[in-house]
Phi, psi and omega in degrees: 000321180297318179299315180301312180296320180295315181292327177299327181269354179074028181266148170275168177296325179295319179295316177298323178300316180294320181290323186268341184082007178266159178283157177299322179299319178296317179295318177300316181297317180294319180293334176280356175101005177284155182294142179250148176288162182299319180295321177296317179297321178296318179297315181293319180298321179295318180294317182277353180058048176227174179280151177300323180297329177295324178288333182278345181288151173292143182303322182288342179276338183261103184293330183290336184235050180272138179277124181278166179297323178296319179292321176297318179296319179295318178296319178296319178298317179296321177297320178296317180294320178298318178298321178297312181298322177298315178296320180296318178297317177300317180302309183299315181294312183292316181295321175300315178298318179296320178294322177297313178299317180300312182291332178284317186274319185207079183290348181285334178234119182266091181276345184293346177296327184295308176294328178297318180291313181299308180292327179298321177297317177298318178298317180298315178297318179299317179296318179298322178286317183296321181266010177054037175278318177240109185249032178295135182063028179272191182301322179294319178298315179301315181298316179298320181292320178295314179298321178297317181292330179272357177075023180262152174262144180277000000 
């Protein structure tokens, strides 16, 4: 619920941390669904201008702050993009390290191209899927296949 309220206002976790006086780590923990202390809930309720009891309610019980299907899809899309960037950063760091090792140990044969090429193809596919440029075998395809197997028309 805290995440939903924060995103509705377009705030980052850091901004909410500054407004509420809570640490970013505490906000992350609360957004992951861990229990929050009463003082933390009071701080958040004051920032969001709602009652503490509203924050304690389960999200599906609170009609005013229900997560829509579009919002769930958007959050899932952002998670996919975040995963891609994380993978890309790992790729750049590891491949750079491999090239350094390659040039130090055997500069006459550049073998680091092979892992760079292999992992690079995976990174490219991941990026195409994360940004929904290439959606082959995606949710729409799965839905069509299920409907086809059940003999239903779309």
